[in-house]
TORNUDO-272504 format. One record per atom (N, C-alpha, C, O): x, y, z. Coordinates in steps of 0.001 Angstrom, whole numbers, plus 524288, in hexadecimal, padded with zeros to 5 digits. Example, Ala and Ser with C-alpha at 12.3 -4.5 7.8 and 13.67 -1.06 7.14 Angstrom:
<doros>
833867E9C681E78/8300C7EE6C81E78/833907F31C81E78/8379C7F30982111/832327F73681BA8/835667FBDC81BE4/832648001E81EBE/834618047281F67/
</doros>
This chain:
<doros>
07A1E615E5F98E4/07C9A61180F9654/07B166118EF9092/0769D612A8F8F30/07EDA6105EF8D47/07DF96103CF87A9/07C1460AC9F861A/07EFA60700F86BA/0775360A4BF841B/075486051EF82B9/07757602FCF7D87/076215FE8EF7C1C/07A6F60614F7AAD/07C6A6045CF759C/0806B5FFFAF764F/083DA60054F79A9/07FFE5FBFFF7341/083795F77CF7373/088DE5F91BF716E/089535FB12F6D10/08CF35F84BF7499/0922B5F9FAF72FB/0943F5F6E1F6E57/097D55F8A7F6BAB/0920F5F254F6D5B/093DF5EF30F68EC/092935F1BCF63B6/094CE5F050F5FB1/08EF65F584F63C0/08D775F833F5EED/090455FD6DF5E49/08F106006DF5ABA/093FF5FE80F61B9/096D460374F618D/09A0D603E9F5C8B/09BFC60005F5A7C/09A95608B4F5AA3/09DE260994F560F/0A3AC60982F5785/0A7096091CF541C/0A4D2609E5F5C8B/0AA3260996F5E73/0ABA3603D1F5F0D/0A96660125F625D/0AF50601D7F5BF1/0B0885FC41F5C2A/0B2A55FA7BF6173/0B1C55F604F6303/0B56D5FDEDF643B/0B7605FC7DF6967/0B2E15FBB3F6D3F/0B2E15F7FDF704D/0AF1C5FF2BF6D0F/0AA9D5FEBCF7086/0A75D5F9F3F6F1B/0A5A15F715F728E/0A68C5F917F6A1E/0A37D5F493F6868/0A62D5EF7EF69FC/0A38D5EBBDF6B74/0AB4D5EF52F69B4/0AE395EAA2F6B1A/0AEB45E9C8F70EF/0B0015E57CF72A9/0ADA95EDD9F7401/0AE3A5ED54F79AC/0AA3D5E98BF7BF6/0AB385E738F800E/0A5D55E8E4F7970/0A1DA5E542F7B63/0A4065DFB3F7B74/0A3815DCE8F7F54/0A66E5DE26F772E/0A8B45D8E1F76DF/0AD195D84CF7ADF/0ADB65D422F7D33/0B0205DC6AF7BAC/0B45D5DC39F7F7E/0B2335DB86F8505/0B4775D8AAF8828/0ADED5DE0FF8636/0AB875DD7AF8B60/0A96E5D7F1F8C24/0A9D15D5C5F906A/0A7395D5ADF8809/0A55C5D04BF8866/0A9E15CC80F8958/0A9695C8DEF8C76/0AE3D5CD5DF86A5/0B2D75CA07F876C/0B4E65CA88F8CFB/0B65D5C6A4F8F64/0B5035CF55F8F08/0B6E85D034F945A/0B3565CD90F9854/0B5355CB43F9C1D/0AE3A5CDE1F977F/0AA855CB53F9B0F/0AB445C56EF9AF0/0AB225C2DFF9F02/0AC0B5C347F964E/0ACD45BDA2F95C4/0B1DC5BBF9F9883/0B2055B7DEF9B02/0B5EF5BF20F980E/0BAE35BDF0F9AAB/0BA405BE15FA09B/0BC795BAD5FA35E/0B73B5C1D5FA290/0B6375C228FA830/0B3385BD5CFAA07/0B44D5BB4AFAE3B/0AF7D5BB99FA6EE/0AC8B5B6DEFA847/0B01F5B219FA843/0AFC45AECBFABBD/0B3915B1B8FA45E/0B7485AD5DFA418/0BA9E5AD28FA908/0BB655A8FDFAB4C/0BC915B1A7FAAA8/0BFE35B1E8FAF48/0BCD55B06AFB432/0BEDC5ADA3FB78E/0B8075B239FB4A0/0B4CA5B0DBFB926/0B3CD5AAF8FB95A/0B3DB5A8A1FBD8D/0B2E95A89BFB4D6/0B20C5A2EBFB4B1/0B70E5A008FB634/0B6E359C57FB947/0BB7D5A1B2FB40F/0C07A59F11FB52D/0C1F859F7BFBAEC/0C43759BD5FBD1B/0C0BE5A3E3FBD64/0C2515A4C7FC2D1/0BDEA5A3B4FC6AC/0BE885A483FCB5F/0B96D5A1DCFC4A8/0B4DF5A0A7FC7E1/0B3555A553FCB54/0B2885A4C9FD00A/0B2F35A9DAFC8DE/0B1625AE90FCB9F/0AC765B0C9FC918/0AAA65AEDCFC515/0AA5F5B4D0FCB7C/0A5A95B75FFC97A/0A7195BC6CFC6B3/0AB4B5BE9EFC78A/0A3955BE33FC369/0A40D5C366FC11C/09EEA5C645FC219/09AD35C3DCFC2E0/09F375CB5CFC20C/09A9A5CEA6FC2AE/0995B5D0FBFBD5C/09CC25D341FBAD5/0947A5D06BFBBA8/092C85D294FB6A5/08DE15D5CEFB77F/08B375D53FFBB76/08CBA5D91EFB3D2/087E65DC1DFB3FC/083BD5D974FB0B5/084965D850FAC1D/07F395D878FB316/07ACE5D623FB04E/075EA5D928FB1C7/0748F5D994FB65F/0734B5DB3FFADDE/06E825DE37FAEC5/06F525E291FB2C0/06BE95E39BFB5FA/073D75E518FB281/074F35E97FFB5F0/076755E801FBB7C/076DB5EB65FBEDE/0774C5E2FCFBC76/078BE5E133FC1AE/07DE85DE46FC176/07F3C5DBE3FBD81/080D25DE7CFC5CB/085A05DB80FC62A/0844F5D5E9FC7A7/0815D5D4F8FCB56/086865D22FFC4BF/085715CCA8FC5A3/08AA45C9C3FC60C/08E1C5CA7BFC2CB/08B275C67DFCA10/08FD65C346FCAB7/08EF75BE19FC7E0/08B275BB56FC8DF/0928C5BCD8FC459/0925B5B7E0FC190/097015B494FC345/09B7F5B639FC2C4/095EA5AFF6FC546/09A155AC66FC6D5/09C355A99DFC203/099F45A9E5FBDC6/0A08A5A6F4FC2C0/0A2C25A3E8FBE74/09ECA59FD9FBC9B/09E4A59EDFFB7ED/09BFD59D80FC04A/09801599A1FBEF1/093B459C1EFBB9D/091E4599C5FB7D5/092145A0E0FBD07/08E1F5A3B4FB9F5/090145A4C2FB467/08D335A422FB09A/095025A65CFB404/0973F5A795FAEE5/0977F5A2BFFAB6D/0967D5A30AFA6BC/098D859E50FADC1/0990C5996FFAAC8/093995980CFA8D0/092FC59676FA450/08FA7598A2FAC21/08A405978FFAA83/0889C59B25FA608/0863459967FA240/089EF5A02AFA67D/0888D5A3E2FA257/08B275A26CF9D2F/088BE5A2CEF990B/08FFE5A0C8F9D70/092C159F33F98A5/0903359A6AF9636/08FB359A15F9170/08E91596B1F997C/08BF65920DF9779/086CA5937BF94DE/0856759149F90D2/083F15972EF9736/07F0E598FCF94EA/07FF859BB8F8FBC/07CF059B0CF8C0F/0842559ECEF8F6A/0856E5A17CF8A84/0869D59D8CF863E/084ED59E34F81CA/0898559971F8794/08AC359566F83B4/085D7592B3F81CA/08538591BAF7D1F/0824A5917BF857A/07D6758EECF841B/07A1D59276F809D/077D4590B1F7CC5/079E85976EF81FC/076D559B31F7EF1/0793159BE2F7982/0765459C30F75A8/07E5059C20F7929/080ED59CE6F741C/080425982BF7091/08037598ADF6BC9/07FC05939FF72E7/07F4258ED4F6FD9/079D158E36F6D6C/0791E58B3CF69B6/075FF59108F6F89/070A659073F6D6F/06F805944EF6929/06B3359450F6703/
</doros>
């Protein structure tokens, strides 16, 4: 695995792909919340199921963290 951060790539398409992946993940979370379903994500090398309720809690925590 290449540990180099893709956001620092000299290729603008590769560097921009990070933001695109974040947008896609956010859209998947939005859909899971709207449809009250779960999504599977990778955390610390393990597959983790996040329910819509979990996603809402995480978003609330992000807002609280961003506000401080």
